[in-house]
Backbone as JSON, one array per atom type, in Angstrom:
{
  "sequence": "MGVPLSPRSAQIIDLETMRHRLRARKRLVRLSPELDGLEMLYYLASDPDTLYGMPLLAWGLREDDEVVGLVPWMESLAPCHELDDPEYGHFVGYRDPETHEIFHDAPEHKIAELAHAAAYFDYEETQDVSLTQQLPETQGTHALCMDEDGKPWQLKQIFGWHLYSNGAVDAMLVDDTRATSLPVLLGDDCLYPGRSRHHTLYFFQRNIANRIRNEDPDTLEALALMVMPGN",
  "N": [[142.07, 31.55, 96.16], [138.97, 32.66, 94.77], [135.69, 31.17, 94.82], [134.22, 30.09, 91.88], [131.15, 31.34, 90.58], [128.06, 30.11, 89.43], [126.09, 31.16, 86.6], [123.43, 31.15, 87.41], [123.46, 31.48, 90.18], [124.48, 33.98, 90.56], [123.86, 37.37, 91.51], [122.45, 40.42, 90.5], [123.15, 43.51, 91.72], [121.61, 46.46, 92.2], [122.99, 49.27, 92.89], [122.36, 51.98, 92.82], [119.59, 52.0, 93.04], [119.37, 50.97, 95.62], [120.58, 53.05, 97.07], [118.73, 55.07, 96.59], [116.49, 54.06, 97.93], [117.43, 54.07, 100.56], [117.82, 56.82, 100.95], [115.18, 57.64, 100.71], [114.03, 56.59, 103.01], [115.05, 58.29, 104.85], [113.8, 60.66, 104.47], [112.0, 63.58, 105.49], [108.84, 63.51, 107.07], [107.11, 64.75, 108.77], [106.82, 67.7, 110.77], [107.54, 69.43, 113.84], [107.24, 72.3, 115.76], [109.78, 73.65, 117.92], [109.13, 74.83, 120.97], [109.9, 75.24, 123.55], [112.4, 76.15, 124.1], [114.62, 74.43, 123.83], [117.97, 73.53, 122.96], [120.59, 73.14, 120.47], [123.8, 71.85, 120.99], [127.13, 72.61, 120.07], [130.54, 72.47, 118.87], [133.49, 74.2, 117.73], [136.11, 73.23, 115.55], [138.42, 74.68, 115.82], [138.35, 75.47, 118.43], [137.85, 73.33, 120.49], [137.2, 73.03, 123.17], [135.27, 74.78, 123.91], [131.81, 75.12, 124.14], [128.97, 75.84, 122.14], [125.68, 77.19, 122.02], [122.65, 76.77, 120.19], [119.41, 77.73, 119.38], [116.87, 75.31, 118.84], [114.9, 75.01, 115.94], [112.9, 73.24, 115.18], [111.53, 69.88, 115.41], [111.92, 66.9, 113.55], [110.22, 64.22, 111.97], [111.32, 61.33, 110.46], [110.91, 59.08, 107.64], [111.76, 56.59, 108.43], [111.06, 56.51, 111.05], [112.78, 57.8, 112.77], [113.46, 60.55, 114.91], [114.57, 63.82, 114.64], [116.44, 66.69, 115.69], [116.21, 70.01, 114.35], [117.86, 72.69, 112.73], [118.23, 75.93, 111.2], [120.84, 76.0, 109.04], [123.59, 77.05, 107.4], [122.92, 76.22, 104.21], [120.51, 74.88, 104.49], [117.66, 73.47, 106.26], [118.78, 71.79, 108.73], [119.44, 68.46, 109.98], [120.46, 68.12, 113.29], [122.31, 66.2, 114.31], [123.79, 65.51, 112.15], [125.6, 67.45, 111.65], [128.82, 68.05, 111.07], [131.35, 69.52, 110.57], [134.57, 70.69, 109.9], [135.09, 73.4, 109.92], [132.74, 74.86, 110.47], [131.32, 73.64, 112.54], [130.7, 71.02, 115.01], [128.36, 68.65, 116.02], [127.26, 68.15, 119.36], [125.24, 67.54, 121.23], [121.88, 67.78, 122.6], [120.38, 70.38, 124.59], [118.76, 71.37, 127.56], [118.19, 74.49, 128.51], [117.06, 75.37, 130.86], [117.2, 73.37, 132.83], [119.76, 72.56, 132.44], [120.34, 70.09, 131.49], [121.91, 67.74, 129.37], [121.38, 65.92, 126.45], [121.08, 63.26, 124.0], [119.23, 62.19, 122.28], [115.99, 62.65, 120.75], [113.43, 64.15, 122.78], [110.96, 62.26, 124.61], [108.32, 63.25, 124.56], [108.2, 64.72, 122.22], [108.67, 62.78, 120.3], [106.37, 61.21, 120.62], [104.38, 63.11, 119.99], [104.95, 63.71, 117.26], [104.65, 61.19, 116.08], [101.92, 60.65, 116.47], [100.79, 62.82, 115.09], [101.72, 62.34, 112.48], [100.4, 59.97, 111.92], [97.77, 60.83, 111.95], [97.67, 62.82, 109.93], [97.96, 61.35, 107.46], [98.69, 61.34, 104.41], [97.72, 60.3, 101.12], [100.1, 58.97, 98.92], [101.39, 60.48, 95.96], [102.47, 60.81, 92.52], [103.22, 63.39, 91.95], [104.95, 66.13, 93.45], [103.9, 67.56, 96.45], [102.6, 70.04, 98.76], [102.85, 69.36, 102.17], [102.95, 70.31, 104.77], [102.94, 73.31, 106.73], [105.19, 75.28, 108.51], [105.53, 77.55, 111.12], [107.83, 80.31, 111.33], [109.74, 81.05, 114.05], [111.91, 82.33, 115.13], [113.05, 84.52, 113.96], [114.71, 84.03, 111.8], [116.79, 84.68, 108.97], [117.28, 84.84, 105.39], [119.96, 84.85, 103.17], [119.86, 85.75, 99.97], [120.92, 84.67, 96.86], [121.69, 85.05, 93.41], [122.3, 83.68, 90.12], [122.73, 85.41, 88.0], [124.28, 87.61, 88.57], [123.0, 89.56, 90.06], [122.6, 91.86, 92.82], [122.99, 90.55, 96.15], [120.31, 89.69, 98.4], [119.02, 90.28, 101.63], [116.66, 88.67, 103.4], [113.83, 88.37, 105.51], [112.63, 85.34, 106.93], [109.45, 83.91, 106.83], [108.2, 81.54, 107.3], [108.15, 77.94, 106.9], [108.03, 75.42, 104.41], [107.1, 72.07, 104.14], [107.51, 69.44, 101.92], [106.09, 66.7, 100.01], [108.13, 65.08, 99.12], [110.0, 65.25, 101.06], [111.56, 67.51, 101.06], [112.44, 70.77, 102.3], [111.55, 74.15, 102.31], [112.26, 77.65, 102.58], [109.99, 80.28, 103.3], [109.55, 83.32, 101.77], [108.96, 86.89, 101.49], [107.34, 88.6, 98.88], [107.71, 91.78, 98.27], [106.3, 93.43, 96.56], [103.82, 92.37, 96.44], [102.74, 92.36, 98.91], [100.04, 93.22, 100.67], [98.79, 93.37, 103.05], [99.43, 93.86, 106.46], [100.45, 92.57, 109.68], [102.6, 90.34, 107.77], [101.55, 87.05, 107.31], [101.97, 83.5, 107.71], [100.97, 81.66, 104.94], [99.92, 83.72, 103.48], [99.34, 85.23, 100.26], [101.46, 86.67, 99.27], [103.78, 85.42, 99.87], [106.54, 83.34, 98.91], [108.22, 80.28, 97.91], [111.63, 80.15, 98.7], [113.61, 78.9, 97.08], [112.4, 78.76, 94.67], [112.88, 81.06, 93.32], [115.46, 81.93, 93.8], [118.89, 81.17, 93.34], [120.7, 80.32, 95.33], [120.46, 79.96, 98.86], [121.42, 81.19, 101.99], [121.24, 80.63, 105.42], [120.65, 82.57, 108.37], [120.81, 83.36, 111.85], [118.84, 85.73, 113.75], [120.43, 87.67, 115.12], [122.87, 87.61, 113.73], [121.96, 88.32, 111.21], [121.18, 90.95, 111.69], [123.67, 92.11, 112.13], [124.76, 91.87, 109.59], [122.99, 93.49, 108.18], [123.57, 95.92, 109.37], [126.05, 96.31, 108.42], [128.39, 95.37, 109.7], [131.87, 95.22, 109.93], [133.54, 92.92, 110.52], [131.7, 90.84, 110.37], [130.84, 91.04, 107.71], [133.22, 90.45, 106.41], [133.64, 87.77, 107.17], [131.37, 86.72, 106.0], [131.87, 87.16, 103.28], [133.98, 85.39, 102.85], [132.69, 82.99, 103.33], [130.73, 82.73, 101.31], [132.2, 82.78, 99.07], [132.99, 81.76, 95.77], [133.64, 78.33, 95.28], [133.97, 77.7, 97.92]],
  "CA": [[141.21, 31.88, 95.02], [137.54, 32.65, 95.04], [134.91, 30.08, 94.24], [133.44, 30.6, 90.75], [129.71, 31.23, 90.72], [127.33, 29.81, 88.21], [125.22, 32.28, 86.22], [122.16, 31.12, 88.13], [123.6, 31.93, 91.56], [124.92, 35.37, 90.6], [122.8, 38.36, 91.65], [122.77, 41.78, 90.08], [122.77, 44.44, 92.78], [121.45, 47.82, 91.69], [123.39, 50.13, 93.99], [121.65, 53.26, 92.75], [118.26, 51.76, 93.61], [119.53, 50.84, 97.06], [120.82, 54.39, 97.61], [117.46, 55.8, 96.53], [115.64, 53.56, 99.01], [117.97, 54.56, 101.83], [117.5, 58.25, 101.05], [113.73, 57.78, 100.91], [113.71, 56.3, 104.41], [115.52, 59.41, 105.66], [113.07, 61.9, 104.15], [111.12, 64.1, 106.54], [107.41, 63.35, 106.78], [106.32, 65.61, 109.66], [107.6, 68.65, 111.57], [106.92, 69.97, 115.05], [108.07, 73.42, 116.23], [110.34, 73.59, 119.28], [108.62, 76.03, 121.62], [110.3, 75.25, 124.95], [113.74, 76.69, 124.24], [115.7, 73.45, 123.77], [119.07, 73.99, 122.12], [121.64, 72.27, 119.97], [125.16, 72.18, 121.42], [128.15, 72.25, 119.09], [131.84, 73.11, 119.09], [134.29, 74.46, 116.54], [137.38, 72.5, 115.57], [139.47, 75.6, 116.26], [138.24, 75.67, 119.88], [137.01, 72.19, 120.88], [136.85, 73.07, 124.59], [134.16, 75.72, 124.11], [130.54, 74.69, 123.55], [128.05, 76.9, 121.74], [124.28, 76.78, 121.97], [121.82, 77.35, 119.13], [118.03, 77.28, 119.6], [116.26, 74.43, 117.84], [113.69, 75.53, 115.3], [111.85, 72.23, 115.09], [111.88, 68.46, 115.38], [111.4, 66.29, 112.33], [110.04, 62.77, 111.91], [111.7, 60.75, 109.18], [110.1, 57.94, 107.24], [112.2, 55.41, 109.17], [110.6, 56.75, 112.42], [113.76, 58.54, 113.56], [113.12, 61.94, 115.17], [115.82, 64.58, 114.67], [116.36, 68.13, 115.89], [116.48, 70.74, 113.11], [118.26, 74.09, 112.84], [118.65, 76.56, 109.94], [122.3, 75.92, 109.09], [124.17, 77.24, 106.08], [121.99, 76.26, 103.09], [119.38, 73.98, 104.66], [117.15, 73.17, 107.6], [119.65, 70.62, 108.83], [119.41, 67.61, 111.17], [121.58, 68.52, 114.15], [123.33, 65.17, 114.52], [124.59, 65.35, 110.93], [126.53, 68.57, 111.53], [130.18, 67.57, 111.37], [132.16, 70.3, 109.65], [135.74, 71.17, 110.63], [135.13, 74.86, 109.99], [131.53, 75.51, 110.96], [130.81, 73.1, 113.78], [130.45, 69.6, 115.25], [127.25, 68.43, 116.94], [127.59, 67.5, 120.63], [124.02, 67.01, 121.82], [120.82, 68.75, 122.86], [120.48, 70.92, 125.95], [117.65, 72.11, 128.15], [118.86, 75.58, 129.22], [116.46, 75.59, 132.18], [117.71, 72.36, 133.78], [121.15, 72.31, 132.05], [120.49, 68.69, 131.09], [122.39, 67.47, 128.01], [120.91, 64.61, 126.0], [121.5, 63.0, 122.62], [118.09, 61.73, 121.49], [114.8, 63.49, 120.85], [112.63, 63.87, 123.98], [109.84, 61.34, 124.38], [107.06, 63.94, 124.25], [108.23, 65.11, 120.81], [108.51, 61.54, 119.52], [104.95, 60.84, 120.66], [103.62, 64.12, 119.25], [105.16, 63.56, 115.83], [104.08, 59.92, 115.65], [100.46, 60.8, 116.41], [100.46, 63.76, 114.01], [101.96, 61.68, 111.19], [99.33, 58.99, 111.72], [96.52, 61.55, 111.67], [97.8, 63.46, 108.62], [98.57, 60.33, 106.61], [98.2, 61.63, 103.07], [98.01, 59.31, 100.09], [101.23, 59.37, 98.09], [101.15, 60.67, 94.53], [103.7, 61.01, 91.75], [103.56, 64.81, 91.98], [105.38, 66.69, 94.73], [102.85, 68.43, 96.97], [102.83, 70.62, 100.07], [102.25, 68.55, 103.22], [102.88, 70.99, 106.06], [103.51, 74.64, 106.89], [105.75, 75.47, 109.84], [105.83, 78.97, 111.36], [109.19, 80.69, 111.72], [109.57, 81.65, 115.38], [113.19, 82.8, 115.67], [113.59, 85.65, 113.22], [115.74, 83.59, 110.86], [116.84, 85.39, 107.69], [117.94, 84.16, 104.27], [120.75, 85.63, 102.22], [119.42, 85.22, 98.67], [121.91, 84.95, 95.82], [121.27, 84.61, 92.09], [123.41, 83.4, 89.2], [122.9, 86.41, 86.96], [125.05, 88.75, 89.03], [122.2, 90.53, 90.8], [123.05, 92.02, 94.21], [122.31, 89.65, 97.08], [119.26, 90.27, 99.23], [118.82, 89.7, 102.95], [115.21, 88.68, 103.57], [113.3, 87.64, 106.66], [111.86, 84.13, 106.64], [108.16, 83.97, 107.52], [107.73, 80.2, 107.57], [108.82, 76.85, 106.19], [107.14, 74.46, 103.76], [107.55, 70.69, 103.99], [106.88, 68.84, 100.75], [105.89, 65.25, 100.08], [109.4, 64.39, 98.86], [110.87, 65.48, 102.2], [112.28, 68.77, 100.94], [111.95, 71.89, 103.1], [111.95, 75.43, 101.72], [111.94, 78.85, 103.37], [109.0, 81.15, 102.69], [109.99, 84.71, 101.76], [107.9, 87.79, 101.07], [107.46, 89.44, 97.69], [107.24, 93.08, 98.78], [105.38, 94.06, 95.62], [102.5, 91.74, 96.57], [102.31, 92.42, 100.31], [98.99, 94.22, 100.78], [98.25, 93.36, 104.41], [100.46, 93.68, 107.48], [101.71, 91.87, 109.41], [102.57, 89.2, 106.87], [101.34, 85.8, 108.03], [102.17, 82.28, 106.94], [99.79, 81.36, 104.13], [99.58, 84.87, 102.64], [99.68, 85.07, 98.84], [102.7, 87.38, 98.92], [104.94, 84.58, 100.21], [106.97, 82.4, 97.88], [109.34, 79.42, 98.33], [112.87, 80.82, 98.34], [114.37, 78.25, 96.0], [111.7, 78.91, 93.39], [113.34, 82.28, 92.66], [116.87, 82.23, 94.07], [119.79, 80.04, 93.09], [121.3, 79.87, 96.59], [120.02, 80.59, 100.1], [122.18, 80.94, 103.21], [120.38, 80.98, 106.55], [121.33, 83.21, 109.49], [120.0, 83.76, 112.98], [118.47, 87.14, 113.74], [121.53, 88.55, 115.55], [123.83, 87.7, 112.63], [121.31, 89.08, 110.14], [121.25, 92.37, 112.04], [125.04, 92.57, 111.9], [124.91, 92.02, 108.14], [122.21, 94.67, 107.78], [124.27, 97.1, 109.88], [127.34, 96.32, 107.74], [129.5, 95.14, 110.63], [133.01, 94.83, 109.09], [133.99, 91.54, 110.76], [130.67, 89.93, 109.87], [130.87, 91.06, 106.25], [134.42, 89.74, 105.97], [133.37, 86.34, 107.32], [130.36, 86.37, 105.01], [132.51, 87.11, 101.97], [134.75, 84.14, 102.78], [131.77, 81.85, 103.33], [129.99, 82.61, 100.06], [133.14, 82.88, 97.96], [132.92, 80.59, 94.89], [134.61, 77.28, 95.59], [133.87, 77.34, 99.33]],
  "C": [[139.75, 31.84, 95.42], [136.87, 31.48, 94.35], [134.08, 30.64, 93.09], [131.95, 30.36, 90.95], [129.08, 30.91, 89.38], [126.46, 31.01, 87.86], [123.93, 32.32, 87.01], [122.29, 31.7, 89.54], [124.03, 33.39, 91.66], [123.71, 36.3, 90.7], [123.3, 39.72, 91.19], [122.25, 42.74, 91.14], [122.75, 45.85, 92.2], [121.74, 48.79, 92.83], [122.64, 51.46, 93.99], [120.25, 53.13, 93.32], [118.33, 51.65, 95.12], [119.76, 52.21, 97.71], [119.53, 55.19, 97.65], [116.54, 55.36, 97.66], [116.12, 54.05, 100.37], [117.66, 56.03, 102.02], [116.02, 58.46, 101.34], [113.36, 57.54, 102.37], [114.15, 57.43, 105.34], [114.74, 60.7, 105.4], [112.15, 62.29, 105.31], [109.66, 63.94, 106.13], [106.53, 64.23, 107.67], [107.25, 66.47, 110.49], [106.8, 69.07, 112.8], [107.79, 71.1, 115.57], [108.58, 73.17, 117.64], [110.0, 74.9, 119.98], [109.03, 76.14, 123.08], [111.76, 75.64, 125.15], [114.87, 75.68, 124.22], [116.72, 73.87, 122.71], [119.86, 72.83, 121.54], [122.97, 72.77, 120.53], [126.14, 71.75, 120.34], [129.46, 72.93, 119.48], [132.52, 73.3, 117.75], [135.62, 73.73, 116.66], [138.52, 73.38, 116.07], [139.47, 75.83, 117.76], [137.35, 74.57, 120.46], [136.58, 72.2, 122.35], [135.69, 74.01, 124.9], [132.92, 75.21, 123.4], [129.66, 75.9, 123.27], [126.64, 76.34, 121.68], [123.54, 77.49, 120.86], [120.4, 76.84, 119.3], [117.55, 76.36, 118.47], [115.04, 75.11, 117.25], [112.56, 74.52, 115.37], [112.44, 70.84, 115.31], [111.24, 67.86, 114.15], [111.32, 64.78, 112.45], [110.4, 62.29, 110.52], [110.87, 59.51, 108.89], [110.5, 56.67, 107.99], [111.9, 55.52, 110.66], [111.65, 57.42, 113.31], [113.3, 59.99, 113.71], [114.41, 62.73, 115.39], [115.52, 66.05, 114.97], [116.81, 68.85, 114.63], [116.83, 72.19, 113.42], [118.53, 74.64, 111.44], [120.17, 76.69, 109.95], [122.85, 76.0, 107.68], [123.06, 77.28, 105.02], [120.76, 75.38, 103.28], [118.85, 74.03, 106.09], [117.72, 71.8, 107.94], [119.38, 69.8, 110.09], [120.66, 67.85, 112.01], [122.69, 67.47, 114.18], [124.18, 64.92, 113.28], [125.59, 66.48, 110.74], [127.91, 68.13, 111.99], [131.13, 68.22, 110.39], [133.35, 70.88, 110.4], [135.79, 72.68, 110.8], [133.93, 75.46, 110.69], [130.91, 74.85, 112.17], [130.58, 71.6, 113.79], [129.35, 69.47, 116.3], [127.73, 67.69, 118.18], [126.36, 66.83, 121.22], [122.97, 68.1, 121.91], [120.92, 69.19, 124.32], [119.18, 71.62, 126.33], [118.26, 73.23, 128.97], [118.28, 75.84, 130.61], [117.02, 74.63, 133.22], [119.19, 72.07, 133.56], [121.4, 70.85, 131.68], [120.96, 68.61, 129.63], [121.97, 66.06, 127.62], [121.17, 64.48, 124.51], [120.37, 62.5, 121.71], [116.91, 62.67, 121.69], [114.01, 63.15, 122.11], [111.38, 63.06, 123.65], [108.56, 62.07, 123.99], [107.03, 64.4, 122.8], [108.08, 63.88, 119.9], [107.04, 61.15, 119.46], [104.1, 61.81, 119.85], [103.73, 63.91, 117.74], [104.55, 62.26, 115.31], [102.57, 60.02, 115.5], [100.05, 61.73, 115.27], [100.64, 63.12, 112.65], [100.87, 60.66, 110.89], [98.02, 59.67, 111.35], [96.55, 62.17, 110.27], [98.52, 62.51, 107.65], [98.03, 60.48, 105.19], [98.58, 60.5, 102.1], [99.12, 59.82, 99.18], [100.81, 59.47, 96.63], [102.49, 60.86, 93.83], [104.16, 62.46, 91.81], [103.97, 65.24, 93.38], [104.32, 67.69, 95.2], [103.24, 68.95, 98.35], [102.12, 69.77, 101.12], [102.13, 69.27, 104.55], [103.51, 72.37, 105.97], [103.96, 74.81, 108.34], [106.04, 76.95, 110.06], [107.29, 79.18, 111.73], [109.1, 81.51, 113.0], [110.83, 82.32, 115.91], [113.77, 84.0, 114.94], [114.71, 85.28, 112.26], [115.64, 84.37, 109.55], [117.56, 84.53, 106.65], [118.72, 85.18, 103.45], [120.51, 85.01, 100.85], [120.41, 85.65, 97.59], [121.44, 84.33, 94.51], [122.47, 84.48, 91.17], [123.71, 84.55, 88.27], [123.6, 87.68, 87.43], [124.26, 89.81, 89.76], [122.75, 90.67, 92.22], [122.29, 91.06, 95.12], [121.29, 90.42, 97.91], [119.22, 89.54, 100.57], [117.34, 89.82, 103.28], [114.81, 87.86, 104.8], [112.5, 86.43, 106.19], [110.58, 84.17, 107.48], [107.59, 82.58, 107.83], [108.51, 79.2, 106.73], [107.77, 75.91, 105.6], [107.82, 73.1, 103.72], [106.78, 70.06, 102.85], [106.89, 67.31, 100.85], [107.16, 64.46, 99.77], [110.42, 64.59, 99.98], [111.66, 66.77, 102.16], [111.62, 69.85, 101.81], [112.44, 73.18, 102.46], [111.48, 76.57, 102.61], [110.97, 79.72, 102.6], [109.4, 82.62, 102.89], [108.88, 85.59, 101.2], [108.29, 88.53, 99.79], [106.85, 90.79, 98.06], [106.24, 93.74, 97.84], [103.97, 93.51, 95.74], [101.96, 91.79, 97.99], [101.3, 93.56, 100.48], [98.42, 94.31, 102.19], [99.37, 93.07, 105.39], [99.81, 93.38, 108.83], [101.52, 90.72, 108.43], [102.47, 87.92, 107.7], [101.56, 84.61, 107.11], [100.87, 81.9, 106.23], [99.36, 82.52, 103.25], [100.08, 84.66, 101.21], [100.99, 85.73, 98.45], [103.95, 86.56, 99.24], [105.25, 83.62, 99.07], [108.1, 81.52, 98.42], [110.66, 79.99, 97.82], [113.58, 80.22, 97.15], [113.64, 78.29, 94.67], [112.18, 80.13, 92.63], [114.84, 82.51, 92.8], [117.72, 80.98, 93.92], [120.34, 79.46, 94.38], [120.72, 80.66, 97.75], [120.99, 80.21, 101.21], [121.35, 81.45, 104.38], [121.21, 81.52, 107.72], [120.33, 83.49, 110.6], [119.82, 85.27, 112.97], [119.64, 88.05, 114.11], [122.58, 88.7, 114.45], [123.25, 88.52, 111.48], [121.36, 90.58, 110.43], [122.66, 92.93, 111.86], [125.3, 92.77, 110.41], [124.2, 93.29, 107.68], [122.9, 95.96, 108.22], [125.69, 97.22, 109.33], [128.51, 96.25, 108.72], [130.69, 94.59, 109.85], [133.44, 93.38, 109.27], [132.99, 90.54, 110.2], [130.68, 89.88, 108.35], [132.1, 90.35, 105.7], [134.22, 88.23, 106.05], [132.36, 85.87, 106.29], [130.98, 86.24, 103.63], [133.31, 85.82, 101.79], [133.83, 82.93, 102.65], [131.12, 81.64, 101.97], [130.9, 82.71, 98.84], [133.03, 81.63, 97.09], [134.04, 79.6, 95.2], [134.62, 76.87, 97.03], [132.7, 76.41, 99.56]]
}
């Protein structure tokens, strides 16, 4: 039998508050683009002996000082080490394609860069969510934009990424009716955060986006299965 506790010794544990604090420590506070070609390695459950490489878009510093690699994956700019899906991929590590080195933690130069940048751009916290950083899109990533009201989906190029004070990241898309100067650059007034207008965004690398645009049958079939309601 357990030992009965007196009312004085009992503690009320607010689990929801604890979860909120844990999530807050995982929020992104600073981003750094990956410009040296480092990749994420992953495998598919259907073929665990084959490794696939995907270029890293950026590295992110979390509030708990952890630095994570980031890739546009499905519906988010996702931390690589959290990818563990039986259908779409399991994270293995990072790879330097020039030296073929495989490693599992962020490189020291990125950790130092992000730590110094976060210390320099140490904004005062407010109750309102605000823009804290703009990250250029360097890989030709596209977003498949879907809306609830039955409108046809749109495939749009991403021109950059916004990091907000709550740790959220959104893709910046162009409003063609407002684009008055070409090429479109990050910071132009014609850009808007994707989730401010679209119910769902799916992210694709440039080569997959081109297959969708060219209506490749196999790609469209896989796409239909992926975005099917209930998946």
